[in-house]
N, C-alpha and C positions, 0 to 999 in steps of 0.2 A: 440726294443721289439722282442722277439723270436716268429715267426709266422710259425711253422711247422705243417704239416698235419699228418694224420695217427695215431691219438690218442696221439700224443706227445705234450709236453708243448706248450700252446698258451698264452703267457704272464704269468699271475698269475693263470690260470685255464686250465683244459683240454678241448679239443674240444668236444662240446656236453654236457659238464658238467651242464650247466644251462638250458637245454631244458625243463626238467620236472618241475623244480620250476617255470619257466616262463609260462609254460602251465597251471600250477595250479593257478598262479596269474591271468591269462587271464580268466579262467573259473570262478574264484571267482568274478571278476569284472563284468562278464556277468550275473552272478547270482544276484548280488546286483542291477544291472540295471533293470533286469526283475522284481525283487521284487518291486522296486519303481514304475515301469510301472503298475504292478498289483494293487498296492495300489491306484494309481490315476485313474485307469480305472473306478471306481465306484463313483468318486467324481464329484461334480457339476463343469462344465467347467467355467473358468474365462474369456475366450475370447468370443467375439461376432462377428457375421458375418456382418462386416461393408461393405458397407453403408446401407444394407437392415435393419440392426438392429443397433440402436444408443443408447449409454448410456446417462444417465442423467448427465449433467455437474455439478460439484460442484458449490456452491453459489458464491465462490470467483474466479471462473475461468475467465480468460481474454485472448481472442484470437486475431483474426484479427481486424484491424483498419477499421473505417468507419466514414462517415460524417453524421450529423443529421440535421433535420428540426425543426423549432419552432412549437410546437404542437398547439399553439393558432393562429398564423398568417400564418402557412405553409410556411414561408420563410426560407431560408438557415441561419443556425446559424453562419456560418463562415463569419467573417468580413475582412478577408484578412490581418490580422495584421502581419503575418509571424513570430510570436513567435515560432511556432512549427518548422519552417524551421531553425531558428537560433539555437535552443536548440538541434536539432537532432544530435547525435554523428556521425553516418555514412553519414549524409547529403543526405538522400534519399527522402526528401520532398522538393518540389518546388512549391511556391505560387506566383501568380501575383495578385495584388490588383486592383479592379475596384471601383473607387470613384463615389459615387452618392450623391444626395441632402440630404437625411435623414440619410443615413448610407452607409458604404462601404461593398463591397462584394468581394469574391474571383473570379476573372475572370478565372483563371486556377488553378488547384490543382492536382498535380501528386504525387504519392507515389510508390516508387520502393520496393514492398513488398518482393521481393526475396533477398534484402540486409538489410531488417529491423531487428533490434536487439530486438524488442518488449520490450524496456526499459520503455515505458510508460511516458517518459518525455514530449512528445508532448501533451499528455492528461493532465498532471499536470499543464502546463503553459497556456492552452487555457482559455481565460477569458470568453468565451460564451458557453463552453461545446459543441463546434462544432465537435470536433474529440474525439471519444471514442473507447473502445475496446469491441468487441462482444463476446458472449458466444458460440463461434464456431471456428473451425480451418479448415472447409471444403472448402478449395480452392486449393486442390492438382491438379496439371496439369503437363503434359509432355512438355508443351511449355512455355519457360521462358517469352516470350513476354506477356502472359496472366496475369502475376503478376505485370505488369506495370499498375497501377490503376490510372485512371483519375477521375475527380470530379464526373461525372455521375455514374461511376462504384462504387465509394465509397458511394454515396448516395443510390444506389441500395442495397449494402451490409447492410447499416444501416436499411433499411426497410425489408430485407430478414431474418435477424437473430435477436435473442433476445439480447438486450444490457446488458452489465455487470453492476454491481452495482457502479463501479468506474467512476466518472466524475472529471473534473478539480476542480469544486467547492468542492466536497466531499473530494478529496485527499488533497487539500490545507487546509481544515478545520481540518483534522486529524493531519497535520504536524505543525499547528500553536501552538506556546507556550501558556500555560494557561494565561488568562487575570489577570490583577492586581485587588485587591479588589475594589468593587464598591464604589461610593461616599457616599452611605447611610451607609455603614459599617464604613467609616472614620468619618462621623458625629456622629454615635453612640459612637465611641471611644472618640471623643472630649467631648460629653455630659457626659460620665462617669467620665472623668477627672474633668470637671467643678463641678459635684456633689460631688466628693471627696474633692475638695477645699472649699466647702461650710461649712464643719464642723469646720475648724479652724476659719473661719470668725465668726461663731456663738459663738464659745468660746471667741473670742476677744470682741464680743459685750457684753457677760456676764461680762468680766473684766472691760469694760468701765462702765457698770451699777454699779458694786461694787465700783468703784472709785467715781462715782457721789454720792453714798450713804455716803461715807467717807467725801466728801466735804460738804454735807448737815449737817452731825454731827458736823463738825468743825464750820460751820456757827452758829449752835445752841449754841455751847460753847461760841463763841464770843459774841453772844447776851446776854447770861446769865452773862458774865463778865461785860458787859456794864451796866447791871441793878445794 
């Protein structure tokens, strides 16, 4: 490509040939940007000054994980069954069971929140609704070690934030296929079939009665002949 100076050819255009068009495009872009800024200057802001101002979470929001207590007995709901540990895709949950006389407990329960996928599979498989997701994400920190949560920290989070609507029992109920018709409905169907079959039987009874009358008429004829 020819690259000469002094107003001579520079490829397919003269040197300085596109300066004014480019300047016009630049001024036009600045004008459009300033116009958009002016339009949004008087609009209500969509941002909030977090954490001093917090938005209301949606009803179906599910954030950080936590462990729960039984509201009636105040005991830990976790029985240390380790189903959450087995189902966890990134394997960030570690549970050690403590066997007792009446029931089992979790001796240790650790969750590496910095590697959690928030897939909610641990919540779905929990038979006692011991692990749930909270309506909060407020665990930001600059130290990675603070996101290694033990059992006590998980219980504290469960008491600190509002729980979400989703529990293992609720989620499994939503995913269960519809049940088959009840036994009462089957009995009603059988009763309807029996009633429908009663009409032919009644007709057959009328036929039998007509036959009996014929037999009686024949008997009377025989008696008259005998006389």
